[in-house]
N, C-alpha and C positions, 0 to 999 in steps of 0.2 A: 185352466188345466183340468182335464177330465179324469186324470189319474189320481194317485194317492197323495198329492201335495197341493197346497194352496198357500198363496202369499197375500197378506193383508197390509195395506198402508194405513198407518195410524195418524200420520200428520206429515207436515213438511216444514222445513226451516229450522234454524238453530239460533239461540240467543248469544252464543259464544263467537269469538272472532279469532279462531286459531289460524295462524298464518299458513298452515299446510292444507287447510280444508277448502273445498269448493265454495262453501257458503261465504267465506271471506270475500270472494269475488262476485258471486251472484247477488248478494245483498245490495251491493252498489248499483247493479243493473236494475234492481227492483224498486229502488227509491221512488216514492210518489205513486206507487201502484197499489197501495193497500197494505194490509197486514202481511208481513213477511213470514211470521211463524203462524201456522194454522194447524189446528188439532181437531180431529173428528170427535164427535161426542161418544162417550162410552156406550150409550144406548144404541147408537147407530152401528158401532163396531160389533157389539154383542148380537144385534139383529142379523148382521151379515154373517157372523160366525155360525149362528144357529141355523140359518138357511143353508149354508155350505154343508154342515154336518147332516142335515135332514135330507138333502137332495143328492148327496154324493156318497154312496155306501163304501166306495173304495178309498175315501179320504183317510189317511193315516198320519200325515205330517202337516202341521200348520206353522208357517213362518211369518214373523212380524217384521215390518220394515218401518223404522222410525229413527230419525236423526238424533233425537234426544229422549229415548225411551226411559232410561234409568233415572234422570233427574226429575221426571214428571210425576212425583209421588202423589200429589193431590188428584191427578187425573186417574 
């Protein structure tokens, strides 16, 4: 997006098994394919954020996408 907003994915997957959530179904399809929950490193996300701010003068809004953003306190 060249405008004033950018979205950043911080990770994917979820450790919970809520019956109403898509992850309850996709986890089963992903069995045996590696780690289901993946999280980008803090350094990598910060580097991407700094680059976006430095190269996009119209950037005013940053949105984060993460299935389990709140419970990931150590991250």
